[in-house]
N, C-alpha and C positions, 0 to 999 in steps of 0.2 A: 323492249318490250316481250310479254311473255306469250305463250303459245295459244295458250288459253283467249287473252284479249287479242290478239290476231285473228284465231278462230270466231271468236262472238263480233269483232270488226267486220270481217266478210259474209258471216251468217245474217247480220241484219238487214244491211243494206237488199243482198238478193229475196231473202224473205218481203221485205216491203217492195220490190220490183214484181215478184208472184202475185201478193196479194193485190199489185195497181192494176192489173190484167184485167182479172174477171171482177171489181166494184165501179161500181159507175149507174149513168143512167140505163144503158141494156146491161143487166146483168146475167153472166155466162158462169155456168157452174165451175170450183176449180177444178172438180177431174174431165172438165171439157177442156180447160184453159191444160191441164199437165198433157191430156192427149196430144194436144195441138204442138207443143213444147217438142214432144217424143214423134213427133212426126216429122218433124225436122231431123231427125238422128235416122241412120238406116237401117236401124229394126223396126224403126214407127212403121205402120201401115192403119194405125185407127180411124176408121171416119169419123166426122164430126159435121155439124148442121154449117152452112158454105156461109148465111149471113157471119152467126159468132167467128168462124173461122179468119174472114173478113176485117172483124173487126177489130179483133186479138191482136193479128199477125201485121195487117194492112196500119193499122192505127195508132192502137194502144201499146203495143212494143217497141215501136220504133221511138214513141213521145218518151217510153221509159228508159229507154235507153241511153238516148241522147241527155233525160235530167241526170242520170248516174254518173253519164261521164264528164257532164256540165258542173256538178257538186264535186266530181273529184277532182276536175280539173282547177278548180276555184280555193280549193284546199290546198292544192299542190303549190300553187302561185303563192299564196299567203308564207307558206312555210319557204320557199325557194326565195323571196323576199327579205324575209325575216333572217332568213342565212346570210344572204348576199348583203345584208346591210349589219348586222349584227345588233338586232335592234327588235326586238318580239312586239313593239307599239305597230309596226309597219303592216300596210295589206295594199291592197289593188287600189281599195278607196281613199286611205289615206294620200299613196302618193300621186292621185292625181291621174292613177292608169284607167278607172274605170269612166270618169267624165271623157277623157280624152280618145279613147277609144269608142265612144257612145258619137262621139263628134264625128269622128270619122268614117262608123258606119250611117248616120245620117248624111251625111256626104254623100256614100254612096246607094243607099235609096233614092238621097232625093235626087240623083241625074238616070237612076232606073239602071245601075251596074250588076253586073249576075252574084250570084253568091258568094262565087270564089273571089271576087273582087272586093266584094263588098265584108269578107276577110280578111286579105291584105291589109286594107284602108285601115280597118279598125286596129290589126295589129301594128302597123304603120304609127297610129299616133297614138299609141301604146307607149310603143319603143320612143316615140318623141316627147310623151307626159312623161315619164319616167326619168329622162334625159334631162329635162327642162327641170326636172326636182332637183336631182343629185347636182345638177349646175349652181342653181340658186343657194342648193345649204353649203356650197362648196365655197361660199364667196368672202367669209374667213378663215379659208383652208383648213378647214375642216366639218366634219358632220358630226354635229351632236346631236342627240334628241330632239329638243328643241326646233332648232334648227329645220331638219326634216322635217319635221311633222306642220312648219309653219310654210316651208318652200310644197309642202304638197297643199294644204289649204290653197293656196294661190293659184300653183300651177290647176287645179279642179274646179277653183272660184270661174278662172279665166276660160275653161273649157267650156265649163255649166253655162258661159254668156255667151260662147259662140254656139253651145247646142240650143240654147234659146232661141237664137235669131234663125239657124237652119228651120226650124219647126214655126217659126212666125214669118216665113214664107213659103214654106209647102203648101201643096194644095191639100185644104183640108178635107177632101173626099177620097182622097187612095195616095198619095205620100204619109199625108200625117198621121192617119191611121194606123202606116207602115212603118212607119219611126216609132210611132208610140210602144206598138208591140215589143218591138224589136229590144226597146230599151226597159219595159218589163220583163223582157225573159218568156214571151209566151212561147211555148212549145205547140204550138195549134197547128202550123205547116210542117210540122217534122217528121220525116219520110225515110226509109231507105237510104235514100240520096244525101239526105243533110247530114245523115248518120255519119258513113262514110267520108263526108267531108270534114267532120269536126274531129273522128276519131285521131285519125292521122295526125296533128298538131298536139291535141294533148299527148299521145303518147309519146312523139318524138320529142316536147317541152317537158315530161316527164323522166327522160334519161339522167341518171347523173341528180338528179336532186333528191338529196338527203340532209340530215341534219350535219352541221360541222363539227368534226370531234372538236373542237375547242370548248363550245358550249355545253357535252354532254360532261368532259373533263371538271369543268367549275361547275357542273350542279352536281357532280357528286364530292366534291371538294369541300363544298357548302357543307357549315357545321347542320343538324340541324334547329329548326327555332322550336324555342320554346317560350310560351304566353307567358306574358309578363304578371309580377307578383301581384 
């Protein structure tokens, strides 16, 4: 990866993050947003309207940062799965991880558990889902692409059925909306506390994630493709 591409990949998310802070039903001037962000630094000291400062610093900024962290975590999980299984097709959706994690989170919400317990149950069921997929794919003592994909479809369908059952017995006034919003990825309830809870597992899980050297070597050794005559 060239330096220019790396800087571009870093600058674009930060620019979108900054734009999201002053765009919305309550418009805040970009200059005011910049002053609010500078106020966090020791050298900052410019005053801003209290209402705008509350909206930006307490509502929009935690949501935007959490969305940035969640998106980065999802992309890194896809890279980790592809490197682990040596398969460019695999992803959390295909391996059944998303459906299993959703069922674990639905159980936590169904029994009114805390945010920490919700994350732990979603993580634990995600591990169970990918483990079942790998065990089923190893039925013939190998993990070909077709077997891995088919096993993931089976596990995802199984946990999706369990998730539908959990939603069916959930209270339609309180539990069912919470489960639905969580599955849709709603960030309405994002706060600085939920951001702190999300940063630690994402950062720890990203340590050591890189493209396996064998894939890079094979990619470089492949001859360039020529269009058919």
